[in-house]
C-alpha positions as CSV (number, residue, x, y, z in Angstrom):
1,X,20.3,-10.8,4.1
2,X,20.0,-7.0,4.5
3,X,23.7,-6.3,4.1
4,X,23.9,-8.4,0.7
5,X,23.0,-5.9,-2.0
6,X,21.0,-8.4,-4.3
7,X,18.5,-9.4,-1.6
8,X,15.5,-7.5,-1.9
9,X,13.6,-6.2,1.1
10,X,10.6,-8.4,-0.2
11,X,12.6,-11.6,0.7
12,X,13.6,-10.4,3.9
13,X,9.9,-9.7,4.7
14,X,8.9,-13.3,3.5
15,X,11.6,-14.9,5.4
16,X,11.7,-13.3,8.8
17,X,8.5,-11.1,8.7
18,X,10.3,-7.8,9.0
19,X,9.3,-5.0,6.5
20,X,11.8,-2.4,5.1
21,X,11.2,0.0,7.9
22,X,12.0,-2.6,10.6
23,X,15.0,-3.8,8.8
24,X,16.4,-0.4,8.6
25,X,15.6,0.0,12.6
26,X,17.6,-3.4,13.0
27,X,20.5,-2.5,11.1
28,X,20.6,1.1,12.7
29,X,20.8,-0.6,16.2
30,X,23.3,-3.3,15.4
31,X,25.8,-1.4,13.1
32,X,28.3,1.3,13.9
33,X,26.9,4.8,12.7
34,X,29.2,4.8,9.9
35,X,28.6,1.4,8.7
36,X,24.7,2.1,8.6
37,X,25.3,5.3,7.0
38,X,27.1,3.5,4.3
39,X,24.7,0.6,4.0
40,X,21.8,3.1,3.7
41,X,23.5,5.3,0.8
42,X,24.0,1.7,-0.9
43,X,20.5,0.4,-0.1
44,X,18.4,3.7,-1.0
45,X,17.1,3.3,-4.4
46,X,19.0,0.4,-5.5
47,X,17.1,-1.7,-8.3
48,X,18.1,-5.0,-6.7
49,X,16.8,-4.1,-3.3
50,X,13.5,-3.1,-4.5
51,X,11.6,-5.6,-6.6
52,X,9.4,-2.9,-8.0
53,X,12.4,-1.1,-9.5
54,X,14.1,-4.2,-10.8
55,X,14.0,-4.4,-14.7
56,X,15.3,-8.3,-14.8
57,X,13.9,-11.5,-13.6
58,X,15.2,-12.7,-10.2
59,X,17.7,-15.5,-10.8
60,X,21.4,-16.4,-10.4
61,X,24.1,-14.8,-12.2
62,X,26.2,-17.3,-14.3
63,X,29.3,-16.2,-15.7
64,X,29.5,-17.0,-19.6
65,X,32.2,-19.7,-19.0
66,X,31.0,-21.2,-15.9
67,X,31.1,-25.1,-16.3
68,X,33.3,-24.5,-19.3
69,X,35.8,-27.0,-18.3
70,X,34.3,-30.5,-17.0
71,X,36.5,-33.2,-16.0
């Protein structure tokens, strides 16, 4: 869940009981140094990882033509 860009840290905390600092420590211990660095660059300040920064409602994205062709 932490690797996924759209999953907020709040959802991880609700599911697993790990706050953002604990998730960062877990990722640091289990990823290669370069992978961890790239992940932190992506996650830091990202609106989708922090519910307080989001300017949209949480929900699924649906393509405009999803389910356009039904059998």
